[in-house]
C-alpha atoms as one frame of an Amber mdcrd trajectory, in Angstrom:
protein
  98.134  67.877  90.238  98.743  70.329  93.405  96.780  73.529  92.802  97.945
  75.984  95.191  95.251  78.784  94.010  91.936  77.270  92.891  90.467  78.503
  89.500  88.749  81.986  90.304  91.490  83.128  92.594  93.499  86.356  91.284
  96.718  84.167  91.327  95.622  81.018  89.686  96.051  81.793  85.926  99.249
  83.681  86.262 100.756  80.804  88.160  99.329  78.304  85.722 101.019  80.067
  82.836 104.371  80.236  84.818 104.068  76.246  85.736 103.188  75.206  82.342
 105.370  77.370  80.185 108.387  78.260  82.258 108.094  81.662  82.046 109.491
  84.182  84.361 107.322  86.175  86.734 108.158  89.498  85.107 107.204  87.907
  82.066 104.011  86.520  83.003 103.014  89.709  84.594 103.927  91.586  81.308
 101.432  89.388  78.967  98.640  91.166  77.316  95.933  89.496  75.069  97.604
  90.338  72.120 100.386  87.999  73.066  98.060  85.099  72.858  97.293  83.249
  69.441  94.574  80.810  70.304  94.286  79.319  66.841  98.204  78.532  66.698
  98.112  77.689  70.541 100.905  79.919  71.344 102.155  82.872  73.115 104.628
  85.564  72.272 106.979  86.768  74.912 107.889  90.356  73.859 107.193  92.456
  76.987 107.987  91.949  80.844 107.173  94.054  83.822 110.320  95.625  85.185
 110.864  97.850  88.307 113.051 100.977  88.382 113.752 103.053  91.462 110.543
 101.455  93.119 108.214 101.965  90.185 106.780  99.148  88.122 106.446  99.338
  84.406 106.075  97.141  81.272 109.233  97.156  78.975 111.176  94.889  76.742
 112.759  91.868  77.653 116.195  92.119  78.994 117.995  90.041  76.447 117.336
  89.018  72.849 117.150  85.179  73.753 114.032  86.244  76.118 112.033  87.073
  73.037 110.279  83.924  72.137 107.109  81.952  71.099 105.814  79.271  73.437
 103.488  76.557  72.511 100.629  75.842  75.000  98.330  73.131  75.236  94.427
  72.721  74.919  93.921  72.907  78.638  95.826  76.206  78.833  93.891  77.738
  75.860  90.430  76.782  77.458  91.730  78.325  80.901  92.891  81.564  79.149
  89.553  81.697  77.330  87.525  81.348  80.395  89.705  83.960  82.103  89.204
  86.292  79.213  85.297  85.856  79.304  85.361  86.961  82.982  87.489  89.948
  82.457  85.156  90.920  79.757  82.105  90.407  82.081  83.798  92.458  84.863
  84.427  95.424  82.375  80.867  95.363  81.444  79.763  95.233  84.798  81.880
  97.999  85.630  81.055 100.329  82.747  77.153  99.600  83.449  77.585 100.887
  86.903  79.187 104.239  85.859
């Protein structure tokens, strides 16, 4: 498998989510942890990153058919769990530095 961005690169997880789910760029950027169900192995699309007048914001998808639940496999679940663990570790480091 061709990997454009190795694990650890800031684009790795979003690109892997997009490649493996077929989600649009704005949908991937709109994902939050509450969109993921690790037990069911799925993610729900109910938000998207949008731009209006040069400003980005999180809003709702453009059409009703854009709202959906997508199944994800074990490799994606493991990648997202590792990513979440790294995010939490960085938060702890940030808060202890203050």
